[in-house]
N, C-alpha and C positions, 0 to 999 in steps of 0.2 A: 397735199391738201386739195380738196375739191372746191370749186367755185361754181355754184349753180344758182341761177336767178329764175325762180319758179313763178315770178309775177307774169300776169297776162300781158303780152305785147300789144301796144296801141300804135296804129299807123294813122297819120294825118294825110288826108287827101284834100287839096284845095280846089281841084277842077272836077266837076261832075263827070266830064268825059273820061277821066282816069278811074272812076269808081269801079267799073266792071273789071278792070285789070287788077285793082287792089283786092277785090273780093274773090278773084279766081285763085284756085289753089286747092291742094288736098285737105287742108285743115279748115274746119268750120269757123266762120267769123260772125261776130255780132256787128251790126251796122248802127252807128250813132249819127243822127242828123238833127238839125234844127227843125222844129215843127213846120210843116208845110214846104220843106225844101227837098223832099225826096224826088229825084228825077224818075218818075214812074215809067217813062219810055225805056229806060235802061233796065229796069227790074220789074217786069210785069208780074203781078201776083205775089209779090213778096209780102209775107205776113208780118204785121207789126205787133208790138206788145199791146198796143191799144186795141187792135182787132182781136187779139187773143184774150182780152179781158184781164190783163195783168198789169201791174204797176209796181214800181219800187226796185231797189237794187238787189233784193234777196231772191228774185224770181229764178235765177240760175241755180242757186243752191237748193231751192225747194222743188226743182224739176218742173216749174211752170212755164219755162221757155226752152227752146232748143239749146243743147249744149254747144258751147263755142270755146275755142282755145286762143282766140285773138280777137281784137276789136279794130274796126276800121271806122274812122271818124271823117265825115264830110264836113269840113269847115272852110267855107269859101273866103270868109273875111279874115283879115289879119288879127282883128280884135278877138274873134272866136278862137283862133289858133293860140294866141297868147294866153287867153283865159284858161284853156285846157292845159297848156304847158305849166302854167302857174299852179293850177289845181293839183296836177300830178307831182309837182315839186313840193308844195306847201301843205297839202292835206294829208295827214298821217295815214288815215284809213285808205284813201285812194292810192297813195304812194306804196303802201304795203301790198296792194293787190294788183296794181297795174304799173307798166313801165313804158315810157314813150320811146319809140324807135326813131333813130335818125337824129 
């Protein structure tokens, strides 16, 4: 019997200093941050969905944003991390598509 979890892995990063390390790697990653909290000094020139003129969760499937195989979330506050974990646990659509690592 095979056990394969094809959901997109989601990594939580609490410290902006660890963001570059979390994003490094051979697999492309989407970055999710709270509005206005992107540490631009770490990621100069990073295009955002807003800059690309796209919005919504279907942009990946419709080819309107770069393809990614994992998600990195910068969530500095404990409340934000708890909310994300709860969403991935309780929301059926999110739980079907994404899995929280660690």
